[in-house]
N, C-alpha and C positions, 0 to 999 in steps of 0.2 A: 059079298064082293065078287069080282070077276074070277076069282080063283075056282069057282064052281063050274065055270065053262069048260067044255072039252078043249083040249090043247090047240087044235087048229083054229078054233074060235078065239082063243086067247091070243094066238099069234096074229090073227087078222086085226084084233082089237089093238094090240101093241102097234102094229104098222099104221093103223088109222090114227091112233093117238099121236104117234110120233110125227106123222105127216102134217097134221093140223097144228101141233105145237111148234114144229119148225117153221111153218108158214107164219104163225102169229109172232114168234120170236124174231123172225126175219123182218116182219113189218116194224117191230119196235126198233131193231137195229137200223133199219132204213130211215125211220124218223130221226133217230139220233145222228146218223151220218149226215143227213141233209141239213139238219139243224146246225150241226157243227160247221159244215161247209159254208152255209150262209153267213155265219159269224166270221169265219176265217177270211172269206173273200171281201168283207167290208174293209179289210186292211189294205188291199191293193186294187179293188174294183168298186170303191164306194161311189164314184161318179156314175158308173154304169148302173149300179143298183138304184141310185137316186133318179134315174130316168123314169122309173116306175116305183117310187118309194112306198106307195100304199099297197101295191101288190106284194112286194117283198115283206112288208111289215105284217100283213095278214097271213101270209104263208108261214112266217116265223112263229107267230102266235098260235096258229093252227097246229103246227108241229109240236110245240110245247104242250098244248092240250092233249094231243094224241099220245105223247110220251108219258105224261102223268097217268092217263087213263089205262094205257096198255101195261105199264109197270105194275099198277095196282091190280089189274086183272090177272096178269101172269104170275104175280107173286103173292096173291091173296091166300093166306094160310088155310082159309075155310072155303076157298073157291072150288066149284065143282069141276072145273077144267083148268086148274092152275098147275104150276110146276110141283106144288105140294101134293096135289091129287095124283099127278103122274107118278110121283115117288111112292105113294101108297099103292098104286096099281103094280108098280115094279116089286114092292115089298111082298105082296101077296102072290106074285107070279114069278118069283126068282128062278123057278125051274126051267123057264124058257130061255134063260140067259146063261146057262152053264156052258162050259167049254165043249162038252159032248154035243150040246144042241147046235152050237154054231158049226161044229165039225160036220154034223149031219146036214144042216141047212145049206152050207156052202161047199160040201164035198171036199173039205180040206184033208190032205193026207197027213198021216202021223208025222210030227216034227215040223209042221208048217208054223211059221213065225206068229201067225195070228192066234195060235193055240197056246202060246207061251205068255200068259197074262194072269193077273190076280182074279180070282172068282168074285162075282157079285154076291155079297153077304148082307145080312141085316146091319152089320156095322157100316158097310159101304153106304147104305141108304141113310142110316142115322147120321153119318158124317156130312152127307150132302144136305140133309134137312138143317143141321146145326150151322152149316156154312151159310145157308140162305138166311137163317134167323139172325145171324151176326151182322147182316147188312143193315147198319144203323139208318141208312137213308130211306129205307122202306117205310118207316113211320111218317117221314115228311111227305113222301108220295101219297100215302093214304090220307093224311090230313088235308093236303091240297086237293085231292080228289073229292073228299067228303065235304070240305068247307067251301070249295069254289068251283071246281071244274065239273062236278056232277050235280051239286046243289049250292045255292047261294046262302052261306051263313052270314048273318048281318055283320058280325065282327070283321070278317074278311071282305065282305062286299064294300064296306065303308072305310076300311083301313087296308089299302093295298100294300102298304109297307110291310105288313105282317106276312103277306104272301111272298113278297120279294125276298124276305129274310129266309124263307123256307125253300126257295128255288133250288133245284138240283145243281150241283157243281159238275164240271166236266169229269171229274174223278168218279162221282156217283154214277153218271151215265155210262162211263166205260165199265164200271164194276158190275152193274146189273146185266149188261149185255154179255160180258165175259162169263159171269157165273151161270146164266141160263144156257149159254152155248156149251160150256164144259159139262154141265149136268146132263143135258140132253145127249151129248155125244158120248158120254161114258156108257150109257145104257144102249145107245144105238150101235156103237162099235161092238159091245158085248153080244148084241143080238145077231148082227149080220155083217159087221165090219164097216158099215157106212158111217162117214163123218161129214158133218154139214158145216159150211161156212156161212154165217149169217151176214152176208154182205149184199148191199144193193148193187146190182149188176151195172146200172148206168149212173153211178154216183158222179161220174165226170161230165155228165150232160150239162150241169150248171156251169162248170168251168168252160166248156165249149161255147155256151151261150154268152157268158160274160166276156170271154176273150174275143169273140167275134164282134161284139158291140164295141169293145175297146179298140180293135183294129179299124173298125168303120169310123169311129170318132177321130182317131189319129189321121186317117186318110182324108177325111173331110176337113179337118183343121190344118192339114199339112201344107 
């Protein structure tokens, strides 16, 4: 495991791992946010959406496919670059996450508020693993991925009702994004104080587009 690397190499590996894990977790959060937005705006902008119904239907279905695949990849307990693998990396290299190391890394003076925190321990990592394992929705994501989105299983291919019964709820989607965000940020803050918000920066673009079409329709019909 990477614990055999010299410390500067371990730190670079942590930063690289964090960078790409945040990138892919943000991709998932973006899929979820846009998927939710499309459903919400059907409530007050259905006529505008129905100007291009095929487009919005394809986008919605593509987002759901992306969500299923990314959840399964990010939370795969045996994945080589999943949140579980990240926790294993942290477990073997906890010495880079001590209070003394962040003090050195950030040149914090004695008494700085960032130094007043609980240390990262084996129990910390164990608790995060167990929290992820308690996400009951992960099995549904895995089944959907294996039986339909990555491969066509004949039972799901010919019986779409089974797939719909296993579709994620809004609560499931919120939970997986919240958990991966909190786990990444726990160790990121311990490393150098950085905390990441897994938010799509331009999530309101869809609102702007639909609202503009709405105003144009109102003006033309006025």
